[in-house]
C-alpha positions in Angstrom: 5.5 -3.0 316.7 2.6 -4.5 318.5 4.0 -7.7 317.4 7.5 -7.1 319.6 5.8 -6.1 322.0 3.6 -9.1 322.9 7.1 -10.9 322.3 8.5 -9.0 324.5 5.6 -9.0 327.1 5.2 -13.6 326.6 9.3 -14.2 326.7 10.4 -11.3 329.2 8.9 -13.3 332.1 11.0 -16.3 331.2 13.9 -14.8 330.5 13.8 -12.9 333.4 13.1 -16.2 336.1 15.2 -18.0 334.5 17.5 -20.4 336.6 21.0 -21.6 336.3 21.4 -25.2 337.8 24.3 -26.2 335.4 26.6 -27.1 338.4 29.9 -29.2 339.2 28.8 -31.5 342.7 30.1 -27.8 344.4 31.7 -25.3 344.0 34.2 -25.6 346.7 37.7 -26.2 344.8 38.1 -30.2 344.3 39.9 -32.1 342.2 38.0 -34.8 340.4 34.6 -35.7 341.8 32.7 -38.2 340.7 29.3 -39.0 341.6 26.0 -41.0 339.4 22.7 -42.5 340.4 20.6 -45.4 338.7 16.7 -45.2 338.4 14.8 -48.4 338.3 11.7 -48.8 336.7 8.7 -51.7 336.4 5.9 -51.1 334.0 2.6 -53.8 334.0 0.0 -53.1 330.9 -3.4 -54.1 330.8 -2.9 -56.2 327.6 0.6 -57.3 325.5 1.6 -54.4 322.8 -0.1 -51.6 323.8 1.7 -48.2 323.0 3.2 -46.0 325.8 4.2 -42.5 326.3 6.9 -43.6 328.8 9.5 -45.8 327.6 8.0 -46.3 324.0 5.8 -48.6 322.9 5.3 -52.7 324.4 6.9 -55.5 322.6 3.9 -57.1 320.5 3.7 -60.4 323.4 4.5 -58.4 326.4 2.5 -56.4 329.2 5.3 -56.2 331.4 8.6 -54.9 331.5 12.2 -53.7 333.2 13.8 -51.1 332.9 17.0 -48.5 333.2 15.2 -45.0 333.7 18.4 -43.3 334.1 22.0 -44.7 334.9 23.5 -41.2 335.5 27.6 -41.2 335.9 29.1 -37.3 336.9 32.1 -36.4 336.9 33.8 -32.6 337.5 36.1 -30.7 338.5 36.4 -27.5 340.5 38.9 -24.5 341.0 38.8 -20.6 341.9 38.2 -19.7 338.4 36.2 -22.6 336.2 34.6 -26.0 336.6 34.0 -28.6 334.4 31.6 -31.3 334.0 31.0 -34.3 332.3 28.0 -36.9 332.3 26.7 -39.9 331.2 23.5 -41.7 330.8 23.6 -45.1 330.4 20.1 -46.9 329.7 18.7 -50.4 328.2 18.7 -47.7 324.8 22.8 -46.9 325.3 25.0 -44.8 326.3 24.2 -40.8 325.9 26.2 -37.5 326.4 24.0 -35.3 329.1 26.4 -31.9 329.2 29.9 -31.5 328.8 30.7 -27.8 329.3 32.9 -25.3 331.2 31.6 -22.6 333.7 34.0 -19.6 334.2 33.7 -17.4 336.8 35.8 -14.7 338.8 36.0 -15.2 343.0 35.2 -11.4 343.1 32.0 -11.5 340.6 30.1 -14.3 342.3 27.2 -13.1 340.3 28.3 -13.4 337.0 29.5 -16.5 335.1 29.9 -17.9 331.4 29.1 -21.7 330.5 29.8 -23.1 327.0 29.0 -26.6 326.0 26.4 -29.1 326.3 24.3 -28.0 329.3 20.6 -27.8 330.7 18.5 -25.3 327.9 18.4 -22.3 330.8 14.8 -21.7 330.2 11.9 -21.7 333.2 12.2 -23.6 336.5 11.4 -27.3 335.2 14.3 -27.6 332.9 17.1 -26.6 334.9 16.3 -27.8 338.3 17.0 -31.8 338.8 14.4 -34.0 340.2 16.0 -33.2 343.6 14.9 -29.9 343.5 11.5 -30.6 341.7 8.4 -30.8 343.5 7.2 -34.2 341.4 10.8 -36.7 339.9 9.4 -35.8 336.5 8.9 -33.2 334.0 6.0 -31.7 332.7 4.5 -33.9 329.5 4.6 -30.3 327.9 8.3 -30.2 328.3 9.1 -33.4 327.6 7.3 -33.2 324.5 8.6 -29.5 323.0 12.1 -30.1 325.0 12.6 -34.1 325.0 16.5 -34.1 325.3 16.5 -30.8 327.6 19.6 -30.1 326.4 21.1 -26.7 324.9 24.6 -26.8 322.5 26.0 -23.2 323.1 27.0 -20.6 325.3 24.9 -18.4 328.4 25.9 -15.8 330.7 24.5 -15.7 333.7 24.6 -12.2 336.2 22.5 -12.5 339.3 22.1 -9.3 341.7 23.0 -10.4 345.2 22.3 -8.6 347.9 24.9 -6.0 350.3 
């Protein structure tokens, strides 16, 4: 019983304060909208071949490199009852599927939605907020280590109370 109470005390605030930023480009009904961005990075090391957390280890004879950190392409569609989001990330390491999910909602119940597919983990503020909303563009190292892909495959229901 004590362990269950301790677990509820530790996890409760994270669940209660969870945010949901799994969203299309806007909730105004629209046909297909295509958005994206490119983030590049240049790194200079003190010596050739060093190990690095950000971007992986340097090659044996190199002390600098230019890389594409993020190359995102997002395609979404919104109608009255649903939204569909599909997002790819293309870097020098290849192309990865970032988001592929559907959100269902009812216009009269604005605080209730059901999301299913591959989307951001609904955990705390750091994971679900995009870099445009966070104080710092990069997520904390602890989240990069514990949740390296930051994505979750499954379903999630969100209910928020709206003021009257």
